[in-house]
TORLUMFI-637485 format. One record per residue: residue number from 1; x, y, z of N, C-alpha, C in turn. Coordinates in steps of 0.05 Angstrom, whole numbers. Example, Ala and Ser with C-alpha at 12.3 -4.5 7.8 and 13.67 -1.06 7.14 Angstrom:
BEGIN
resi; n.X; n.Y; n.Z; ca.X; ca.Y; ca.Z; c.X; c.Y; c.Z
1; 264; -114; 156; 246; -90; 156; 264; -66; 156 $
2; 257; -45; 142; 273; -21; 143; 258; 1; 157 $
END
This chain:
BEGIN
resi; n.X; n.Y; n.Z; ca.X; ca.Y; ca.Z; c.X; c.Y; c.Z
1; 41; -2284; 575; 35; -2285; 598; -2; -2294; 601 $
2; 1; -2303; 618; -31; -2316; 616; -50; -2315; 635 $
3; -76; -2302; 626; -94; -2295; 643; -105; -2294; 667 $
4; -94; -2310; 682; -104; -2313; 710; -81; -2301; 727 $
5; -52; -2297; 715; -34; -2289; 728; -46; -2252; 744 $
6; -28; -2249; 774; -37; -2234; 783; -36; -2205; 769 $
7; -16; -2202; 761; 9; -2177; 747; -9; -2169; 722 $
8; -21; -2195; 704; -39; -2190; 689; -65; -2175; 698 $
9; -65; -2182; 711; -108; -2185; 729; -105; -2147; 732 $
10; -80; -2147; 747; -87; -2114; 754; -74; -2092; 736 $
11; -65; -2095; 709; -56; -2088; 703; -77; -2074; 677 $
12; -93; -2100; 673; -115; -2090; 652; -141; -2084; 670 $
13; -141; -2090; 690; -165; -2087; 714; -180; -2055; 714 $
14; -204; -2054; 721; -223; -2025; 721; -233; -2021; 743 $
15; -236; -2006; 753; -241; -1996; 782; -273; -2005; 790 $
16; -273; -2028; 805; -308; -2031; 794; -325; -2026; 807 $
17; -323; -2002; 835; -333; -1991; 848; -317; -1971; 853 $
18; -334; -1945; 869; -318; -1923; 865; -318; -1905; 853 $
19; -302; -1872; 847; -303; -1859; 830; -273; -1841; 832 $
20; -274; -1828; 809; -244; -1820; 794; -257; -1782; 815 $
21; -241; -1773; 811; -238; -1738; 822; -253; -1729; 800 $
22; -264; -1705; 803; -279; -1690; 790; -249; -1676; 771 $
23; -227; -1668; 780; -213; -1649; 769; -201; -1675; 751 $
24; -177; -1665; 737; -160; -1685; 723; -154; -1718; 733 $
25; -159; -1739; 730; -152; -1758; 752; -131; -1771; 749 $
26; -119; -1778; 767; -98; -1797; 774; -91; -1811; 758 $
27; -63; -1803; 740; -71; -1827; 722; -57; -1859; 727 $
28; -55; -1865; 709; -47; -1896; 723; -28; -1906; 698 $
29; -14; -1931; 721; 5; -1950; 705; 9; -1946; 686 $
30; -25; -1947; 663; -28; -1949; 640; -14; -1932; 619 $
31; -31; -1915; 631; -33; -1883; 631; -7; -1873; 617 $
32; 15; -1874; 642; 38; -1874; 634; 43; -1885; 614 $
33; 45; -1913; 617; 60; -1927; 595; 52; -1926; 559 $
34; 25; -1918; 566; 13; -1921; 545; 35; -1882; 531 $
35; 38; -1862; 548; 44; -1839; 538; 74; -1849; 532 $
36; 83; -1857; 542; 113; -1866; 538; 124; -1878; 503 $
37; 98; -1898; 506; 106; -1904; 475; 101; -1888; 468 $
38; 75; -1870; 452; 72; -1846; 441; 97; -1834; 439 $
39; 112; -1825; 458; 130; -1816; 452; 149; -1827; 430 $
40; 152; -1848; 443; 176; -1873; 420; 170; -1874; 396 $
41; 151; -1870; 393; 134; -1871; 378; 124; -1901; 363 $
42; 115; -1914; 379; 125; -1941; 380; 87; -1941; 388 $
43; 70; -1966; 366; 37; -1965; 368; 34; -1979; 390 $
44; 14; -1962; 398; -3; -1977; 422; -15; -2001; 420 $
45; -26; -2006; 397; -44; -2023; 386; -28; -2054; 394 $
46; -16; -2047; 389; 5; -2080; 385; 25; -2082; 395 $
47; 41; -2066; 412; 58; -2072; 423; 68; -2094; 447 $
48; 43; -2103; 454; 49; -2132; 462; 57; -2146; 448 $
49; 47; -2146; 429; 57; -2170; 407; 89; -2164; 403 $
50; 87; -2132; 394; 124; -2126; 389; 135; -2144; 411 $
51; 132; -2129; 440; 142; -2146; 464; 151; -2166; 466 $
52; 140; -2186; 461; 140; -2219; 459; 166; -2222; 450 $
53; 183; -2213; 431; 197; -2221; 422; 223; -2200; 422 $
54; 246; -2203; 448; 260; -2189; 464; 277; -2166; 449 $
55; 288; -2178; 425; 307; -2178; 405; 292; -2137; 404 $
56; 283; -2163; 381; 260; -2135; 375; 251; -2107; 382 $
57; 241; -2122; 407; 230; -2094; 434; 254; -2091; 438 $
58; 284; -2092; 444; 302; -2082; 455; 312; -2061; 432 $
59; 310; -2065; 406; 310; -2046; 383; 300; -2027; 382 $
60; 268; -2022; 381; 245; -2008; 378; 252; -1984; 403 $
61; 256; -2001; 425; 251; -1981; 450; 276; -1971; 457 $
62; 305; -1979; 436; 320; -1965; 438; 325; -1940; 415 $
63; 310; -1945; 395; 313; -1925; 373; 293; -1902; 380 $
64; 281; -1922; 390; 251; -1885; 399; 265; -1862; 423 $
65; 266; -1897; 442; 275; -1867; 467; 302; -1847; 462 $
66; 313; -1859; 435; 347; -1848; 431; 330; -1818; 407 $
67; 313; -1831; 400; 294; -1803; 374; 276; -1784; 393 $
68; 260; -1798; 414; 256; -1782; 438; 268; -1761; 443 $
69; 294; -1767; 461; 317; -1750; 467; 329; -1726; 460 $
70; 334; -1733; 422; 342; -1715; 406; 324; -1692; 410 $
71; 304; -1709; 400; 282; -1685; 389; 270; -1660; 412 $
72; 267; -1673; 434; 266; -1656; 466; 292; -1641; 466 $
73; 316; -1643; 458; 336; -1636; 461; 337; -1609; 444 $
74; 322; -1614; 417; 326; -1600; 396; 302; -1573; 400 $
75; 284; -1589; 415; 269; -1572; 424; 271; -1552; 440 $
76; 293; -1562; 460; 294; -1547; 492; 321; -1534; 476 $
77; 332; -1531; 456; 358; -1519; 447; 343; -1485; 425 $
78; 322; -1503; 420; 308; -1469; 397; 289; -1458; 415 $
79; 280; -1462; 434; 261; -1455; 459; 282; -1433; 466 $
80; 314; -1437; 479; 329; -1427; 489; 337; -1398; 469 $
81; 351; -1414; 435; 354; -1392; 421; 335; -1368; 419 $
82; 309; -1370; 421; 290; -1369; 411; 281; -1336; 441 $
83; 292; -1354; 463; 289; -1328; 492; 310; -1315; 484 $
84; 330; -1324; 474; 360; -1306; 481; 362; -1292; 457 $
85; 340; -1296; 437; 334; -1278; 414; 325; -1254; 425 $
86; 302; -1259; 437; 289; -1234; 442; 301; -1223; 468 $
87; 323; -1229; 487; 334; -1211; 499; 350; -1187; 489 $
88; 372; -1198; 462; 377; -1181; 455; 374; -1158; 440 $
89; 347; -1158; 428; 334; -1134; 415; 316; -1118; 433 $
90; 310; -1128; 464; 288; -1123; 473; 292; -1094; 483 $
91; 319; -1091; 486; 329; -1054; 494; 353; -1044; 487 $
92; 361; -1016; 483; 388; -1019; 485; 410; -1009; 509 $
93; 432; -1017; 509; 454; -1029; 532; 462; -999; 541 $
94; 457; -997; 569; 467; -969; 575; 496; -969; 595 $
95; 512; -968; 585; 540; -976; 601; 547; -953; 631 $
96; 551; -965; 661; 560; -955; 668; 586; -930; 681 $
97; 574; -909; 681; 599; -885; 680; 610; -899; 696 $
98; 615; -911; 723; 636; -905; 738; 660; -932; 729 $
99; 642; -950; 728; 659; -982; 728; 656; -999; 707 $
100; 632; -983; 685; 635; -988; 648; 617; -1022; 650 $
101; 600; -1035; 671; 581; -1050; 674; 548; -1046; 661 $
102; 547; -1063; 645; 527; -1061; 617; 504; -1069; 634 $
103; 488; -1037; 636; 460; -1051; 640; 430; -1054; 622 $
104; 407; -1061; 619; 399; -1065; 592; 374; -1050; 606 $
105; 361; -1024; 620; 349; -1019; 628; 363; -985; 642 $
106; 343; -967; 644; 366; -938; 657; 352; -953; 694 $
107; 338; -972; 691; 318; -977; 713; 354; -989; 740 $
108; 354; -1004; 712; 380; -1027; 714; 398; -1011; 729 $
109; 401; -992; 707; 425; -969; 718; 432; -956; 744 $
110; 400; -950; 742; 400; -930; 764; 405; -950; 796 $
111; 394; -977; 801; 395; -1001; 812; 429; -1003; 816 $
112; 441; -997; 796; 468; -1016; 797; 481; -987; 807 $
113; 473; -966; 806; 490; -938; 814; 491; -938; 854 $
114; 474; -954; 858; 468; -947; 890; 494; -969; 897 $
115; 510; -982; 885; 524; -996; 898; 541; -973; 897 $
116; 548; -972; 880; 573; -945; 880; 581; -921; 903 $
117; 548; -911; 908; 542; -891; 940; 573; -895; 959 $
END
């Protein structure tokens, strides 16, 4: 793309006047694009030259997105397994003497017994 195109000027431009907020700055499109490229394991230094070859770019983005999704699902499954493992060993199970429902604590059993009053 040539340098005089408006879309390229907007993409690479910086604010000539004004200021950004003191807290975490609002992300620009360029910032979110770089983060997405990093998540997909695509080098941010040479992505423009890679994107000029559409066939290679398509393969690279598909592989990167698939790997990112797989890693994200694996991390979610590991987090869920760790959470579930923590709840099983947390306390003893106490059955309700009326209906047999399993409560995880004495407080839970007392709360449940109000149903049977």
